[in-house]
C-alpha positions as a Markdown table, in Angstrom:
| # | Residue | x | y | z |
|---|---|---|---|---|
| 1 | Unk | -98.5 | -7.6 | -55.3 |
| 2 | Unk | -98.0 | -4.7 | -52.8 |
| 3 | Unk | -95.1 | -2.6 | -51.9 |
| 4 | Unk | -95.8 | -4.6 | -48.2 |
| 5 | Unk | -95.9 | -7.8 | -50.0 |
| 6 | Unk | -92.1 | -7.2 | -50.5 |
| 7 | Unk | -90.7 | -5.4 | -47.5 |
| 8 | Unk | -89.4 | -8.3 | -45.6 |
| 9 | Unk | -87.3 | -9.8 | -48.0 |
| 10 | Unk | -85.7 | -6.6 | -48.6 |
| 11 | Unk | -84.7 | -6.4 | -45.2 |
| 12 | Unk | -83.1 | -10.1 | -45.9 |
| 13 | Unk | -81.0 | -8.5 | -48.9 |
| 14 | Unk | -79.9 | -5.7 | -47.0 |
| 15 | Unk | -79.3 | -7.5 | -44.2 |
| 16 | Unk | -77.5 | -10.4 | -46.4 |
| 17 | Unk | -75.6 | -7.7 | -48.4 |
| 18 | Unk | -74.5 | -5.7 | -45.1 |
| 19 | Unk | -73.3 | -9.0 | -43.4 |
| 20 | Unk | -70.4 | -9.8 | -46.2 |
| 21 | Unk | -69.7 | -6.4 | -46.6 |
| 22 | Unk | -68.8 | -6.5 | -42.5 |
| 23 | Unk | -66.7 | -10.3 | -43.7 |
| 24 | Unk | -65.5 | -8.9 | -46.4 |
| 25 | Unk | -63.3 | -5.8 | -44.3 |
| 26 | Unk | -62.8 | -7.8 | -41.8 |
| 27 | Unk | -60.7 | -9.9 | -43.4 |
| 28 | Unk | -59.0 | -6.7 | -45.6 |
| 29 | Unk | -58.3 | -5.4 | -42.4 |
| 30 | Unk | -54.4 | -5.4 | -40.5 |
| 31 | Unk | -53.8 | -7.3 | -37.8 |
| 32 | Unk | -53.6 | -5.4 | -34.2 |
| 33 | Unk | -50.1 | -4.2 | -33.2 |
| 34 | Unk | -49.2 | -4.2 | -29.7 |
| 35 | Unk | -47.5 | -0.8 | -28.3 |
| 36 | Unk | -44.1 | -2.2 | -26.6 |
| 37 | Unk | -43.5 | -6.2 | -25.5 |
| 38 | Unk | -41.7 | -6.1 | -22.1 |
| 39 | Unk | -38.9 | -9.2 | -21.9 |
| 40 | Unk | -38.1 | -10.9 | -19.0 |
| 41 | Unk | -35.0 | -9.5 | -17.0 |
| 42 | Unk | -32.0 | -11.7 | -17.5 |
| 43 | Unk | -30.5 | -12.5 | -14.0 |
| 44 | Unk | -27.9 | -15.5 | -13.1 |
| 45 | Unk | -30.4 | -18.3 | -13.9 |
| 46 | Unk | -30.8 | -17.9 | -17.4 |
| 47 | Unk | -27.6 | -16.3 | -18.2 |
| 48 | Unk | -26.7 | -18.2 | -22.0 |
| 49 | Unk | -24.2 | -20.8 | -21.9 |
| 50 | Unk | -20.9 | -20.4 | -24.3 |
| 51 | Unk | -20.5 | -22.7 | -26.8 |
| 52 | Unk | -17.3 | -23.3 | -29.0 |
| 53 | Unk | -16.7 | -24.9 | -32.3 |
| 54 | Unk | -14.0 | -27.5 | -31.7 |
| 55 | Unk | -11.0 | -25.0 | -33.8 |
| 56 | Unk | -11.4 | -22.2 | -30.8 |
| 57 | Unk | -11.8 | -23.9 | -28.1 |
| 58 | Unk | -7.8 | -25.4 | -29.9 |
| 59 | Unk | -6.9 | -21.9 | -30.6 |
| 60 | Unk | -8.3 | -20.1 | -26.5 |
| 61 | Unk | -5.4 | -23.0 | -25.2 |
| 62 | Unk | -8.0 | -23.7 | -22.2 |
| 63 | Unk | -7.2 | -25.6 | -19.3 |
| 64 | Unk | -9.2 | -26.5 | -16.6 |
| 65 | Unk | -9.3 | -27.5 | -13.4 |
| 66 | Unk | -11.1 | -28.8 | -10.4 |
| 67 | Unk | -12.5 | -27.5 | -7.6 |
| 68 | Unk | -10.5 | -28.8 | -4.7 |
| 69 | Unk | -10.6 | -28.9 | -1.3 |
| 70 | Unk | -7.6 | -28.1 | 0.8 |
| 71 | Unk | -6.2 | -27.3 | 4.2 |
| 72 | Unk | -5.2 | -23.7 | 4.3 |
| 73 | Unk | -4.1 | -21.9 | 7.0 |
| 74 | Unk | -6.5 | -19.3 | 8.5 |
| 75 | Unk | -5.7 | -15.8 | 9.2 |
| 76 | Unk | -6.7 | -13.0 | 10.8 |
| 77 | Unk | -7.5 | -9.4 | 9.9 |
| 78 | Unk | -6.3 | -6.4 | 11.8 |
| 79 | Unk | -5.6 | -2.5 | 11.0 |
| 80 | Unk | -2.6 | -1.5 | 10.8 |
| 81 | Unk | -0.4 | 1.7 | 10.5 |
| 82 | Unk | 2.5 | 3.0 | 7.9 |
| 83 | Unk | 5.4 | 3.9 | 9.5 |
| 84 | Unk | 8.6 | 5.9 | 8.4 |
| 85 | Unk | 11.7 | 2.6 | 9.5 |
| 86 | Unk | 13.9 | 4.3 | 12.4 |
| 87 | Unk | 17.3 | 5.6 | 11.0 |
| 88 | Unk | 15.8 | 6.5 | 7.5 |
| 89 | Unk | 14.9 | 10.1 | 8.8 |
| 90 | Unk | 17.1 | 12.8 | 8.8 |
| 91 | Unk | 16.4 | 15.5 | 11.0 |
| 92 | Unk | 19.0 | 18.7 | 10.7 |
| 93 | Unk | 20.0 | 21.5 | 13.1 |
| 94 | Unk | 22.1 | 24.5 | 13.4 |
| 95 | Unk | 24.8 | 23.4 | 14.9 |
| 96 | Unk | 25.7 | 27.0 | 15.7 |
| 97 | Unk | 24.4 | 30.6 | 15.0 |
| 98 | Unk | 23.8 | 31.2 | 11.8 |
| 99 | Unk | 22.2 | 33.3 | 7.8 |
| 100 | Unk | 20.7 | 31.1 | 5.4 |
| 101 | Unk | 22.1 | 31.2 | 2.4 |
| 102 | Unk | 21.2 | 29.6 | -1.6 |
| 103 | Unk | 23.0 | 26.7 | -2.5 |
| 104 | Unk | 26.1 | 27.5 | -4.9 |
| 105 | Unk | 24.5 | 25.0 | -7.8 |
| 106 | Unk | 21.0 | 24.7 | -7.2 |
| 107 | Unk | 18.1 | 26.9 | -5.1 |
| 108 | Unk | 16.5 | 25.3 | -2.2 |
| 109 | Unk | 14.2 | 22.6 | -2.8 |
| 110 | Unk | 10.6 | 22.9 | -2.2 |
| 111 | Unk | 9.1 | 20.5 | 0.2 |
| 112 | Unk | 7.9 | 17.5 | -1.2 |
| 113 | Unk | 10.7 | 17.2 | -3.7 |
| 114 | Unk | 13.3 | 14.3 | -4.1 |
| 115 | Unk | 16.6 | 14.8 | -3.2 |
| 116 | Unk | 19.5 | 12.3 | -3.7 |
| 117 | Unk | 22.4 | 11.7 | -0.9 |
| 118 | Unk | 25.0 | 14.7 | -0.9 |
| 119 | Unk | 22.7 | 17.1 | -2.7 |
| 120 | Unk | 23.4 | 20.5 | -1.4 |
| 121 | Unk | 20.2 | 22.1 | 0.1 |
| 122 | Unk | 21.5 | 25.3 | 1.0 |
| 123 | Unk | 24.8 | 27.3 | 3.3 |
| 124 | Unk | 24.6 | 28.5 | 7.1 |
| 125 | Unk | 26.7 | 31.7 | 7.3 |
| 126 | Unk | 27.7 | 31.3 | 11.2 |
| 127 | Unk | 28.0 | 34.3 | 13.2 |
| 128 | Unk | 31.6 | 34.5 | 14.7 |
| 129 | Unk | 32.6 | 37.5 | 13.0 |
| 130 | Unk | 31.3 | 40.9 | 12.6 |
| 131 | Unk | 30.8 | 42.2 | 9.6 |
| 132 | Unk | 32.9 | 45.3 | 10.2 |
| 133 | Unk | 36.3 | 45.7 | 11.5 |
| 134 | Unk | 35.3 | 47.2 | 15.0 |
| 135 | Unk | 32.4 | 45.0 | 16.4 |
| 136 | Unk | 29.3 | 47.4 | 18.8 |
| 137 | Unk | 29.0 | 46.1 | 22.4 |
| 138 | Unk | 25.7 | 44.3 | 21.1 |
| 139 | Unk | 28.3 | 42.2 | 18.2 |
| 140 | Unk | 31.3 | 41.3 | 20.8 |
| 141 | Unk | 28.4 | 39.9 | 22.8 |
| 142 | Unk | 27.0 | 37.9 | 20.4 |
| 143 | Unk | 29.8 | 36.7 | 19.0 |
| 144 | Unk | 30.7 | 35.5 | 22.4 |
| 145 | Unk | 28.1 | 34.0 | 22.7 |
| 146 | Unk | 28.5 | 32.1 | 19.7 |
| 147 | Unk | 31.8 | 30.9 | 20.7 |
| 148 | Unk | 31.3 | 30.2 | 23.9 |
| 149 | Unk | 27.3 | 27.6 | 22.2 |
| 150 | Unk | 30.7 | 26.2 | 19.8 |
| 151 | Unk | 32.3 | 25.2 | 22.5 |
| 152 | Unk | 29.4 | 23.8 | 24.1 |
| 153 | Unk | 28.2 | 21.7 | 21.4 |
| 154 | Unk | 32.1 | 20.4 | 20.2 |
| 155 | Unk | 31.4 | 18.7 | 24.2 |
| 156 | Unk | 28.2 | 17.5 | 23.7 |
| 157 | Unk | 29.1 | 15.8 | 20.2 |
| 158 | Unk | 32.7 | 14.5 | 21.4 |
| 159 | Unk | 30.2 | 12.8 | 24.6 |
| 160 | Unk | 27.3 | 11.9 | 22.4 |
| 161 | Unk | 30.1 | 10.0 | 19.9 |
| 162 | Unk | 32.2 | 8.3 | 23.3 |
| 163 | Unk | 28.4 | 7.1 | 24.3 |
| 164 | Unk | 27.3 | 5.7 | 21.4 |
| 165 | Unk | 30.6 | 3.6 | 20.9 |
| 166 | Unk | 29.9 | 2.7 | 24.2 |
| 167 | Unk | 25.9 | 1.7 | 23.4 |
| 168 | Unk | 27.4 | -0.1 | 19.9 |
| 169 | Unk | 30.5 | -2.3 | 22.2 |
| 170 | Unk | 27.6 | -3.3 | 24.5 |
| 171 | Unk | 24.9 | -4.1 | 21.9 |
| 172 | Unk | 27.4 | -6.4 | 20.0 |
| 173 | Unk | 28.3 | -8.3 | 23.2 |
| 174 | Unk | 24.4 | -8.8 | 23.4 |
| 175 | Unk | 23.9 | -10.3 | 20.0 |
| 176 | Unk | 27.4 | -12.5 | 20.5 |
| 177 | Unk | 25.6 | -13.4 | 23.8 |
| 178 | Unk | 22.5 | -14.3 | 22.2 |
| 179 | Unk | 23.6 | -16.2 | 19.2 |
| 180 | Unk | 25.8 | -18.3 | 21.3 |
| 181 | Unk | 22.7 | -19.3 | 23.5 |
| 182 | Unk | 20.1 | -20.1 | 20.4 |
| 183 | Unk | 23.2 | -22.9 | 19.3 |
| 184 | Unk | 22.9 | -24.1 | 22.7 |
| 185 | Unk | 19.4 | -24.0 | 22.5 |
| 186 | Unk | 18.7 | -22.0 | 25.6 |
| 187 | Unk | 18.2 | -19.1 | 24.1 |
| 188 | Unk | 15.0 | -17.7 | 21.4 |
| 189 | Unk | 15.3 | -16.4 | 17.9 |
| 190 | Unk | 13.3 | -13.2 | 19.5 |
| 191 | Unk | 15.9 | -12.5 | 21.5 |
| 192 | Unk | 18.6 | -12.6 | 18.6 |
| 193 | Unk | 16.1 | -10.5 | 16.9 |
| 194 | Unk | 16.1 | -7.7 | 19.8 |
| 195 | Unk | 20.2 | -7.7 | 20.0 |
| 196 | Unk | 20.6 | -7.2 | 16.3 |
| 197 | Unk | 18.1 | -4.4 | 16.6 |
| 198 | Unk | 19.6 | -2.9 | 19.6 |
| 199 | Unk | 23.0 | -2.8 | 17.6 |
| 200 | Unk | 21.4 | -0.8 | 14.2 |
| 201 | Unk | 19.3 | 1.9 | 16.7 |
| 202 | Unk | 23.0 | 2.2 | 18.1 |
| 203 | Unk | 25.5 | 2.6 | 14.8 |
| 204 | Unk | 22.4 | 4.1 | 13.6 |
| 205 | Unk | 23.0 | 7.4 | 16.5 |
| 206 | Unk | 26.9 | 6.6 | 16.0 |
| 207 | Unk | 26.9 | 7.3 | 12.4 |
| 208 | Unk | 24.8 | 10.7 | 13.3 |
| 209 | Unk | 26.8 | 11.5 | 16.5 |
| 210 | Unk | 29.8 | 11.2 | 13.9 |
| 211 | Unk | 28.8 | 13.3 | 11.6 |
| 212 | Unk | 27.7 | 15.8 | 13.8 |
| 213 | Unk | 31.3 | 16.4 | 15.5 |
| 214 | Unk | 32.7 | 16.3 | 11.6 |
| 215 | Unk | 30.7 | 19.9 | 11.0 |
| 216 | Unk | 31.3 | 21.3 | 14.6 |
| 217 | Unk | 35.6 | 20.3 | 14.0 |
| 218 | Unk | 35.2 | 22.0 | 10.8 |
| 219 | Unk | 33.9 | 25.1 | 12.1 |
| 220 | Unk | 36.3 | 25.7 | 15.2 |
| 221 | Unk | 39.1 | 24.7 | 13.1 |
| 222 | Unk | 38.2 | 28.2 | 10.8 |
| 223 | Unk | 37.0 | 30.4 | 13.5 |
| 224 | Unk | 41.1 | 29.4 | 15.2 |
| 225 | Unk | 42.1 | 30.5 | 11.9 |
| 226 | Unk | 39.9 | 33.5 | 11.5 |
| 227 | Unk | 38.1 | 33.0 | 8.4 |
| 228 | Unk | 34.6 | 31.6 | 9.1 |
| 229 | Unk | 33.2 | 30.3 | 5.4 |
| 230 | Unk | 29.6 | 29.2 | 4.5 |
| 231 | Unk | 29.2 | 25.7 | 6.2 |
| 232 | Unk | 27.6 | 23.5 | 3.0 |
| 233 | Unk | 24.1 | 21.4 | 4.5 |
| 234 | Unk | 23.8 | 18.3 | 2.4 |
| 235 | Unk | 20.8 | 15.7 | 1.9 |
| 236 | Unk | 22.3 | 13.0 | 4.0 |
| 237 | Unk | 19.8 | 10.2 | 2.5 |
| 238 | Unk | 17.9 | 10.1 | -0.6 |
| 239 | Unk | 14.5 | 10.4 | -0.1 |
| 240 | Unk | 12.0 | 13.2 | -0.1 |
| 241 | Unk | 12.1 | 16.9 | 1.7 |
| 242 | Unk | 9.3 | 16.0 | 4.4 |
| 243 | Unk | 9.6 | 19.8 | 5.3 |
| 244 | Unk | 11.6 | 23.3 | 5.8 |
| 245 | Unk | 10.9 | 25.6 | 8.5 |
| 246 | Unk | 13.8 | 28.0 | 6.6 |
| 247 | Unk | 14.1 | 30.6 | 4.3 |
| 248 | Unk | 16.9 | 32.6 | 3.1 |
| 249 | Unk | 18.6 | 35.2 | 4.2 |
| 250 | Unk | 16.7 | 33.7 | 7.9 |
| 251 | Unk | 18.7 | 34.3 | 10.9 |
| 252 | Unk | 18.6 | 30.8 | 12.7 |
| 253 | Unk | 19.5 | 29.8 | 17.0 |
| 254 | Unk | 21.5 | 27.2 | 17.3 |
| 255 | Unk | 19.8 | 23.5 | 17.6 |
| 256 | Unk | 17.2 | 25.1 | 15.7 |
| 257 | Unk | 15.5 | 22.7 | 13.0 |
| 258 | Unk | 16.7 | 23.4 | 9.1 |
| 259 | Unk | 14.9 | 20.6 | 6.9 |
| 260 | Unk | 13.7 | 17.0 | 7.3 |
| 261 | Unk | 14.4 | 14.0 | 4.8 |
| 262 | Unk | 12.3 | 11.2 | 4.9 |
| 263 | Unk | 13.1 | 8.0 | 2.6 |
| 264 | Unk | 9.9 | 6.0 | 2.0 |
| 265 | Unk | 11.5 | 3.1 | -0.7 |
| 266 | Unk | 10.0 | 0.9 | 2.2 |
| 267 | Unk | 8.6 | 1.4 | 4.9 |
| 268 | Unk | 7.2 | -0.5 | 8.1 |
| 269 | Unk | 3.5 | -1.6 | 9.1 |
| 270 | Unk | 3.0 | -1.3 | 12.7 |
| 271 | Unk | 0.1 | -3.7 | 13.5 |
| 272 | Unk | -1.3 | -3.6 | 17.4 |
| 273 | Unk | -2.3 | -6.9 | 18.5 |
| 274 | Unk | -4.4 | -8.2 | 21.4 |
| 275 | Unk | -2.8 | -10.2 | 23.4 |
| 276 | Unk | -4.5 | -13.1 | 23.8 |
| 277 | Unk | -4.3 | -13.8 | 20.5 |
| 278 | Unk | -0.5 | -13.4 | 20.4 |
| 279 | Unk | 0.4 | -17.4 | 20.8 |
| 280 | Unk | -2.3 | -18.1 | 18.3 |
| 281 | Unk | -0.7 | -16.3 | 15.0 |
| 282 | Unk | 2.4 | -17.1 | 13.0 |
| 283 | Unk | 4.1 | -14.2 | 14.0 |
| 284 | Unk | 7.1 | -15.3 | 11.9 |
| 285 | Unk | 5.7 | -15.8 | 8.8 |
| 286 | Unk | 4.8 | -12.7 | 6.0 |
| 287 | Unk | 1.6 | -11.4 | 6.1 |
| 288 | Unk | -0.7 | -9.8 | 3.8 |
| 289 | Unk | -1.7 | -6.0 | 2.8 |
| 290 | Unk | -4.6 | -4.6 | 1.3 |
| 291 | Unk | -5.8 | -0.9 | 1.1 |
| 292 | Unk | -9.5 | -0.4 | 2.7 |
| 293 | Unk | -12.3 | -0.9 | 0.2 |
| 294 | Unk | -10.1 | -2.4 | -2.4 |
| 295 | Unk | -11.5 | -6.0 | -2.8 |
| 296 | Unk | -9.2 | -7.3 | -5.2 |
| 297 | Unk | -6.6 | -10.1 | -5.6 |
| 298 | Unk | -4.5 | -8.0 | -7.8 |
| 299 | Unk | -4.0 | -5.5 | -5.0 |
| 300 | Unk | -2.4 | -7.8 | -1.8 |
| 301 | Unk | 0.7 | -7.0 | -1.5 |
| 302 | Unk | 2.9 | -9.2 | 1.1 |
| 303 | Unk | 5.2 | -7.8 | 4.2 |
| 304 | Unk | 7.8 | -10.1 | 5.6 |
| 305 | Unk | 8.2 | -9.5 | 9.5 |
| 306 | Unk | 10.9 | -6.6 | 11.2 |
| 307 | Unk | 12.8 | -7.3 | 14.3 |
| 308 | Unk | 11.9 | -4.0 | 16.3 |
| 309 | Unk | 12.3 | -3.0 | 20.0 |
| 310 | Unk | 9.4 | -4.5 | 22.0 |
| 311 | Unk | 6.4 | -2.2 | 22.5 |
| 312 | Unk | 2.9 | -2.6 | 24.6 |
| 313 | Unk | 0.0 | -0.9 | 25.4 |
| 314 | Unk | -1.5 | -1.4 | 28.4 |
| 315 | Unk | -4.6 | 0.4 | 28.5 |
| 316 | Unk | -6.1 | -1.0 | 25.0 |
| 317 | Unk | -4.4 | -4.4 | 26.0 |
| 318 | Unk | -2.4 | -4.7 | 22.7 |
| 319 | Unk | 1.7 | -5.9 | 21.5 |
| 320 | Unk | 3.0 | -4.5 | 17.9 |
| 321 | Unk | 4.1 | -6.1 | 15.1 |
| 322 | Unk | 6.0 | -4.7 | 12.6 |
| 323 | Unk | 6.5 | -5.8 | 9.2 |
| 324 | Unk | 8.4 | -3.8 | 6.2 |
| 325 | Unk | 7.5 | -3.9 | 2.5 |
| 326 | Unk | 8.7 | -2.2 | -0.7 |
| 327 | Unk | 7.4 | 0.9 | -1.4 |
| 328 | Unk | 8.7 | 2.2 | -4.6 |
| 329 | Unk | 5.6 | 3.4 | -5.8 |
| 330 | Unk | 5.3 | 6.1 | -3.1 |
| 331 | Unk | 1.8 | 4.8 | -2.6 |
| 332 | Unk | 2.0 | 3.8 | 1.2 |
| 333 | Unk | 1.9 | 7.8 | 3.5 |
| 334 | Unk | 3.3 | 7.0 | 7.0 |
| 335 | Unk | 0.3 | 7.6 | 9.0 |
| 336 | Unk | -2.0 | 5.7 | 6.7 |
| 337 | Unk | -4.6 | 3.1 | 7.8 |
| 338 | Unk | -4.2 | -0.6 | 5.9 |
| 339 | Unk | -5.9 | -3.9 | 6.6 |
| 340 | Unk | -3.1 | -6.9 | 7.9 |
| 341 | Unk | -4.2 | -10.1 | 7.3 |
| 342 | Unk | -1.6 | -12.2 | 9.8 |
| 343 | Unk | -1.6 | -16.3 | 9.4 |
| 344 | Unk | -3.0 | -17.9 | 12.3 |
| 345 | Unk | -1.8 | -21.5 | 13.6 |
| 346 | Unk | -5.0 | -23.5 | 12.7 |
| 347 | Unk | -6.1 | -24.0 | 9.6 |
| 348 | Unk | -9.7 | -25.1 | 7.7 |
| 349 | Unk | -10.8 | -27.0 | 5.0 |
| 350 | Unk | -12.2 | -24.6 | 2.3 |
| 351 | Unk | -12.9 | -25.2 | -1.7 |
| 352 | Unk | -10.1 | -23.5 | -3.5 |
| 353 | Unk | -9.0 | -22.5 | -7.3 |
| 354 | Unk | -6.4 | -21.2 | -9.0 |
| 355 | Unk | -5.5 | -17.7 | -8.7 |
| 356 | Unk | -5.8 | -17.3 | -12.1 |
| 357 | Unk | -9.5 | -18.5 | -12.8 |
| 358 | Unk | -10.7 | -16.0 | -10.4 |
| 359 | Unk | -12.6 | -12.8 | -12.8 |
| 360 | Unk | -13.5 | -10.1 | -11.7 |
| 361 | Unk | -16.6 | -7.6 | -13.5 |
| 362 | Unk | -16.6 | -3.7 | -13.5 |
| 363 | Unk | -18.8 | -3.8 | -10.1 |
| 364 | Unk | -16.1 | -5.5 | -7.8 |
| 365 | Unk | -17.5 | -9.1 | -8.4 |
| 366 | Unk | -15.9 | -12.2 | -8.7 |
| 367 | Unk | -16.5 | -14.9 | -11.4 |
| 368 | Unk | -15.9 | -18.6 | -12.2 |
| 369 | Unk | -16.5 | -20.2 | -15.7 |
| 370 | Unk | -17.7 | -24.1 | -15.4 |
| 371 | Unk | -17.1 | -26.5 | -17.6 |
| 372 | Unk | -20.3 | -28.2 | -18.1 |
| 373 | Unk | -19.7 | -29.8 | -21.4 |
| 374 | Unk | -16.7 | -30.9 | -23.4 |
| 375 | Unk | -17.0 | -27.1 | -25.5 |
| 376 | Unk | -19.7 | -25.8 | -23.1 |
| 377 | Unk | -18.7 | -23.1 | -20.3 |
| 378 | Unk | -21.0 | -21.5 | -17.8 |
| 379 | Unk | -20.4 | -18.4 | -16.0 |
| 380 | Unk | -20.7 | -18.9 | -12.3 |
| 381 | Unk | -20.6 | -16.2 | -9.1 |
| 382 | Unk | -18.4 | -17.2 | -6.2 |
| 383 | Unk | -17.4 | -15.5 | -3.6 |
| 384 | Unk | -13.0 | -15.4 | -2.3 |
| 385 | Unk | -12.6 | -14.9 | 1.2 |
| 386 | Unk | -9.1 | -14.5 | 0.4 |
| 387 | Unk | -5.6 | -15.6 | -1.7 |
| 388 | Unk | -3.0 | -17.4 | -1.5 |
| 389 | Unk | 0.5 | -17.2 | -3.8 |
| 390 | Unk | -1.2 | -20.0 | -5.6 |
| 391 | Unk | -5.1 | -20.3 | -5.2 |
| 392 | Unk | -8.5 | -18.2 | -4.1 |
| 393 | Unk | -10.6 | -19.1 | -1.1 |
| 394 | Unk | -13.9 | -19.2 | -1.6 |
| 395 | Unk | -17.0 | -19.4 | 0.1 |
| 396 | Unk | -19.1 | -22.9 | 0.2 |
| 397 | Unk | -20.8 | -21.2 | -3.4 |
| 398 | Unk | -18.7 | -23.5 | -6.4 |
| 399 | Unk | -19.8 | -27.8 | -5.7 |
| 400 | Unk | -16.5 | -29.3 | -5.6 |
| 401 | Unk | -15.2 | -31.1 | -8.6 |
| 402 | Unk | -16.4 | -28.8 | -11.1 |
| 403 | Unk | -14.2 | -28.4 | -13.4 |
| 404 | Unk | -12.9 | -24.1 | -14.1 |
| 405 | Unk | -11.5 | -22.4 | -16.7 |
| 406 | Unk | -8.1 | -21.9 | -15.9 |
| 407 | Unk | -6.5 | -20.2 | -18.9 |
| 408 | Unk | -8.9 | -18.3 | -21.3 |
| 409 | Unk | -10.9 | -16.9 | -18.9 |
| 410 | Unk | -10.5 | -13.7 | -19.8 |
| 411 | Unk | -10.8 | -14.6 | -23.6 |
| 412 | Unk | -14.4 | -16.6 | -22.9 |
| 413 | Unk | -15.4 | -13.3 | -20.9 |
| 414 | Unk | -14.3 | -11.4 | -23.7 |
| 415 | Unk | -16.6 | -13.7 | -26.1 |
| 416 | Unk | -19.5 | -13.6 | -23.9 |
| 417 | Unk | -20.0 | -9.8 | -23.8 |
| 418 | Unk | -18.7 | -9.0 | -27.4 |
| 419 | Unk | -15.6 | -7.7 | -27.1 |
| 420 | Unk | -13.6 | -11.0 | -28.2 |
| 421 | Unk | -12.3 | -11.3 | -31.6 |
C-alpha cells in the first residue's frame, strides 16, 4: 500500500486530534470578567423601606399621627424692615462748649461695644473760665459767648420741660377719653392704642428734657460759684455704642453730638401694606418673621403687633404696620429686610401634619416617614407651605389618612443612613 493511499486517513486523524485539543482548552480556560458593572442610580421610587424588629420598635417609642385636612388661616408674606424702637436711641449732645476728657474709671468705649446704664463714657471740661488769671480779649469774648449760650440753653431747657409736661397732661386726657368711649362701645381699640403711643412719646420726651435741665442747672451753679468742674457723661440706657464722633482732647461747640447709644434687646418690624389688603388681614394677631433664604421651620419667630402713630405713603399707596420681636441674640439689625407672614381673615382646607414629624436633610428638603406596615416605614418627600405653632401645612403631596411618624422620626432617619445606633 502506497503513502498516498494513507494520506486521507492521516489528515482525518490530525483533524480529530486538533478538535479534541480545542475542546480540552475551552473547558480549562477561565470565564471572561466584565471590566465594569453599571448599576442604576436610586431614586425616590425605589428608596428602601425600613423594617424594624418588634424590640427596636418598642425601644424607639415611635408614635404616629394621621395626615389630616384642617381649616387653616391663610397668610400673606410681605417684606418688612427692622428698625430701632422709639425711645431706645439716646443721642447725647454737648450742652456747652468744652474739651473732651477721659473718664476717671475707664477709657472711652469703642463703637459697637456694650455699655450699661450709668456707665461713664467721658467728661467734658466747659470753656467758661480761662486757664490764666488774666484772660486775653479773645478769651474774654469766648467766655462771654459761652455764658450767654448757657443762659440760652437753660431757657430752652425750661421751655422744653414745660412743653412736654403739657403734652403728657393732654395725652393722659386723650387716653382717658378713648378708654371711656371704648367702654361705652362708641370707640375703637385702635384709638386707645394710638392714645397710649402718644402718651409714651410725651413721657419719653419729658424724661430727656428733665435730664438736660438737670445738667444745665448744675453747670450754672458751678459758674456762679466761680469753679467749673468737668461734666461727666454717662450712658443713659443699656445698649450698644452706635457712634462716638469725638476724640480725647477735642474742643466741641454747644449742640455737637458726643455719642449715641442704642438698645436693641427688642426691635420693631415695619411692614408697608397695600391699603387694599388691610381689611383682609388680621392686624391684631402675631405675625411670623423669617430671614430671606432660610426656609427651615425652626428659624421662624413670632412678632406681636404694637401700637404706633399711624403712618402711610401716598406714592406707594401703602400703610405701615408695626410688630415687636425679641432680639436678645442680636440677630436682627436695624435696616435689615425680613419676610413677614401676616394671617388673613380667610381660611382654607389644607393637609397638615404635626410639626415634629418634619425632617430636614442637608439640602433643606423636607421629608416624613409614612408607616406602610406595623414595623415597616417609608420615607416620603413633602412640600411645607407654612407652619403654625403645632402643625406644618403641606402641599397636596401626601394622601390623607396616611400614618406618619412623630416621635422617633429622627431615629429612623439615622437608621436609614447608618448614623443611628
